[in-house]
C-alpha positions as CSV (number, residue, x, y, z in Angstrom):
1,M,-23.2,20.1,-62.6
2,V,-25.7,22.8,-61.5
3,V,-29.0,22.7,-63.3
4,C,-30.0,26.2,-64.2
5,G,-32.9,27.5,-62.2
6,M,-32.3,25.0,-59.4
7,D,-30.9,25.8,-56.0
8,P,-27.1,25.1,-56.2
9,A,-27.3,23.5,-52.8
10,H,-29.1,20.6,-54.5
11,D,-26.1,20.0,-56.8
12,A,-24.6,17.2,-54.7
13,L,-28.0,15.4,-54.6
14,L,-28.3,15.7,-58.4
15,K,-24.9,14.0,-58.8
16,S,-25.7,11.2,-56.4
17,A,-29.3,10.6,-57.2
18,K,-30.0,7.3,-59.1
19,R,-33.4,8.6,-60.3
20,I,-35.6,11.6,-60.5
21,Y,-39.3,11.7,-60.0
22,V,-41.1,13.4,-62.8
23,T,-44.7,14.7,-62.5
24,T,-46.5,15.4,-65.7
25,W,-50.0,16.9,-66.3
26,G,-52.5,16.0,-69.0
27,P,-54.8,18.5,-70.7
28,S,-57.5,17.8,-68.1
29,G,-55.1,18.8,-65.3
30,K,-54.7,15.3,-63.9
31,S,-51.2,14.6,-62.8
32,G,-49.0,11.5,-62.3
33,T,-45.5,11.1,-60.9
34,V,-43.1,8.4,-62.0
35,P,-39.4,7.6,-61.2
36,V,-37.0,7.7,-64.2
37,W,-33.3,7.2,-64.8
38,F,-31.7,10.3,-66.0
39,M,-28.7,12.2,-67.3
40,A,-27.8,15.8,-66.4
41,K,-26.0,17.8,-69.1
42,D,-25.5,21.5,-69.8
43,G,-28.1,22.6,-67.3
44,R,-30.8,20.2,-68.5
45,L,-32.0,16.7,-67.6
46,Y,-32.6,13.9,-70.1
47,F,-34.3,10.6,-70.0
48,T,-35.7,8.0,-72.3
49,T,-39.2,6.6,-72.4
50,L,-41.5,4.7,-74.7
51,R,-43.0,7.1,-77.3
52,E,-46.5,6.1,-76.3
53,S,-46.1,6.1,-72.5
54,L,-48.5,8.2,-70.6
55,K,-45.7,10.6,-69.5
56,A,-44.6,11.1,-73.1
57,R,-48.2,11.8,-74.2
58,R,-48.6,14.2,-71.4
59,I,-45.3,16.0,-72.2
60,R,-46.4,16.3,-75.9
61,A,-49.8,17.7,-74.7
62,T,-48.6,20.3,-72.1
63,G,-44.8,20.2,-71.7
64,R,-45.3,21.0,-68.0
65,V,-43.3,19.0,-65.5
66,R,-42.2,19.1,-61.9
67,V,-39.0,17.2,-61.0
68,H,-38.0,15.9,-57.5
69,L,-34.5,14.7,-56.9
70,G,-33.8,11.3,-55.3
71,S,-37.2,10.7,-53.9
72,P,-40.9,11.6,-54.6
73,D,-40.7,14.3,-51.8
74,G,-37.1,15.3,-52.4
75,P,-36.1,18.9,-53.4
76,G,-37.6,19.8,-56.7
77,F,-38.2,22.4,-59.4
78,A,-40.7,23.2,-62.1
79,G,-39.7,22.8,-65.7
80,R,-40.6,22.5,-69.4
81,A,-40.2,19.1,-71.1
82,A,-40.0,18.3,-74.8
83,E,-39.0,15.4,-77.0
84,V,-35.5,15.6,-78.6
85,S,-35.5,14.2,-82.2
86,D,-32.7,12.9,-84.4
87,R,-29.9,13.1,-81.9
88,P,-28.1,9.7,-82.0
89,D,-25.1,11.3,-80.3
90,L,-27.3,12.3,-77.3
91,E,-28.9,8.8,-77.3
92,H,-25.4,7.3,-77.1
93,E,-24.4,9.6,-74.3
94,I,-27.5,8.8,-72.3
95,L,-26.9,5.1,-72.6
96,Q,-23.2,5.5,-71.6
97,T,-24.4,7.5,-68.5
98,Y,-27.0,4.8,-67.7
99,C,-24.2,2.2,-67.9
100,R,-22.1,4.1,-65.4
101,K,-25.0,4.9,-63.0
102,Y,-26.6,1.4,-63.1
103,P,-23.5,-0.8,-63.7
104,I,-25.2,-4.2,-63.6
105,L,-28.7,-3.8,-64.9
106,V,-28.0,-1.6,-68.0
107,P,-24.9,-3.4,-69.4
108,L,-26.4,-6.8,-68.9
109,F,-30.0,-6.3,-69.8
110,M,-31.7,-2.9,-70.1
111,G,-29.1,-1.3,-72.3
112,R,-29.8,-3.4,-75.3
113,R,-33.5,-3.0,-74.9
114,I,-33.3,0.8,-74.6
115,R,-30.9,1.0,-77.6
116,R,-33.2,-1.1,-79.8
117,R,-36.3,0.9,-78.8
118,L,-34.5,4.1,-79.7
119,Q,-33.3,2.8,-83.0
120,R,-36.8,1.6,-83.9
121,K,-38.2,5.0,-82.8
122,E,-40.4,3.2,-80.2
123,S,-38.7,5.3,-77.5
124,V,-37.9,9.0,-77.4
125,V,-35.4,11.2,-75.5
126,I,-37.1,13.8,-73.3
127,Q,-35.3,17.0,-72.3
128,I,-36.2,18.9,-69.2
129,T,-35.3,22.6,-68.9
130,P,-35.8,24.1,-65.5
131,E,-38.2,27.1,-65.6
132,G,-36.3,30.4,-65.5
133,S,-33.5,29.0,-67.6
């Protein structure tokens, strides 16, 4: 799965990476980087987060992100991020992907928590589109 706008040589890393590191910027220009679980689909990356997390608030404010694959200093790309609303099919697909990628933690514990938070609208789905796509 090649992510549009990203070097195709990084494709294998995208397939094997357990997490991506997402840097977000607030309106003041201050940045922060956090690891997140993710799903790649149709040239975009998706992840879930609490609606009021700092990264979600920064994404709403600026939409600007930088993604590094596999580690904080791994290969990366710039992108635009936005919340995706009213897509229970996508939420379900993300949870299924998480279950495959994280076969112990998600099915036994985190999956239920993520599903409940999405159902209650406490969490949101974030879509990252690489710049130039």
